[in-house]
C-alpha angles and dihedrals in degrees: 000000000000112000101239090163090063092048090051094051092048090050093052091050091048094051092061091050092049093051089057093056121104122234089252092054092050094047092048090053092049090051090051092052091048091054091047091053090057095042092050100036094121089059090052093046092050091052091046090051089061090054093046091050091050091047093051091047089052092050095249114188114260091240092056091044088056090052090050098047122103120199132176089259092052091048088050088051090051090053092044089051091057091049091049090053089056088057092055123092115263104244096198115110094017112151107235096178138352130188142152125234123224087252090060098255110146110214122193127185110212133188111240138169123269089233109226121021124193122203127192114190145160137230100335113104092182087071088070091063096038094050092048094049097050095041093046094050090051094048095252124137111221134210114197129202110187126183122266089246090074101028098123092046092047093050092050094048096045091046090054091050094047092048091048093050091050090052088054091052093250127128108270086209088078080096125031127176123208099222096182108100096195112128092224088062090055091050091050090048090059090059095056096106090135088071109015119070100190133014121206121191119202118185143056129348093263094055094046093049092049092052094046091049099043108031122104087191117087107263132214103203117221103193138210118262120241089164121187135205117199117202105206124210088253095050122136107239092209089061100036101058098048091044093053093044091050095045094047104036111022087088121349102192098066133094095237095057116116110255101167131044123198119191131188108240092230092065097031096097090054103040106032099061091049094042092044090054092049093047091047090055087055089051094247116159111220126210115187150150124272095281092051091048091052093051100039118056111227095015110149127219113273118225128210088258091054093064091056099043130111097208103183083198143084091286127110129185118217130203128177119208137190098223147011090255091056091049091051092048092049094048095045088051097053106024121109089215093253113109132337131172142198125207108206144129091209108099094199091052088050091050093050092047093050092048096045105041109091099211134117093245125028120184136199117204096342139098120268087227088087093076093106136114093238094049090049091051094247095118116232114357130224090213145298111282114214095180127085102231125088101349138003132200124359108006115218133161100307091051089061092061137075128190142243135195124240115198122197120192141168103226098310118163126187114254 
């Protein structure tokens, strides 16, 4: 059985070492890891090829294979992500609030690390690098539990990081990977609240639900993305079509891709034939209501389940509505609280939509694909939080910190 107890103890020891590092030391180490990624990319690609071959043999969905795949460009992006993190301000030690009480006590609210962060994730080896970079910059040790689909890739990446840290004179236990793919080990990991301060799941709905329901560690839930785009009656067609095509087809296997399209009936006869043709050219299967089926050749009948599904595939659900209010009601019923958008030239409609949609990110006249730490200027992200405590939306450096109070007195005692 995998020795999780030992991992926990090493992580706790490492967190105290990390919290003593200066910003310069952390940034130098991140640069060293980025260089090592590029110098040893063939090693990473060879390991990833084993995972891809195993995935193909097991009939893995094309969307998930895309998430799993490493390329030279993606390795370059991983390295660039670490460099970008070095260019971001170190949030640790930031004074959030400072005040003096009538009795002379000086109270300061300071930003500090969580300590040890656990991450359970599926099929995306780049998460190994992103998670390390963000946790390391914020003084957190991290314990990673990737899925068996990416085990060879994750081992290669984590080994490169650990060896680079050791060369920089920094504890390699700043990052530890649980290489045992047994489900019982995952279940046991969720119970390590003695050592792990926060647990973050990244993956499909089943994984996230299992972590939320079984963990004794506080969880930050990163949700699935049944993202909607609503084309309002006052939408600009020249904006609407490219936005939908981008949101749906630019990359299908990601949580910020559009999965559901809602269209006002007054503009349906203008926009749906054009959009249907453009989506058909991108090999997107459309599943809609009666109006959509009449206006788009080959459109299939949408079921109740379709409107609530994150496809991660070339499939899109379509719903026509009679009003902005009906669109908002439909979206709030089926959304996973990730990212939803309205296409409109009516500022009041945009205001009502932004105010009424209960999601982490709400867009006006833009693709949902922008819900991303890099695009928001946060550097690499740890995930997209769809909950409301402690963080929401793309989680960058500040979302991996908490705070504490320091109280300085001069002999005060409480009466």
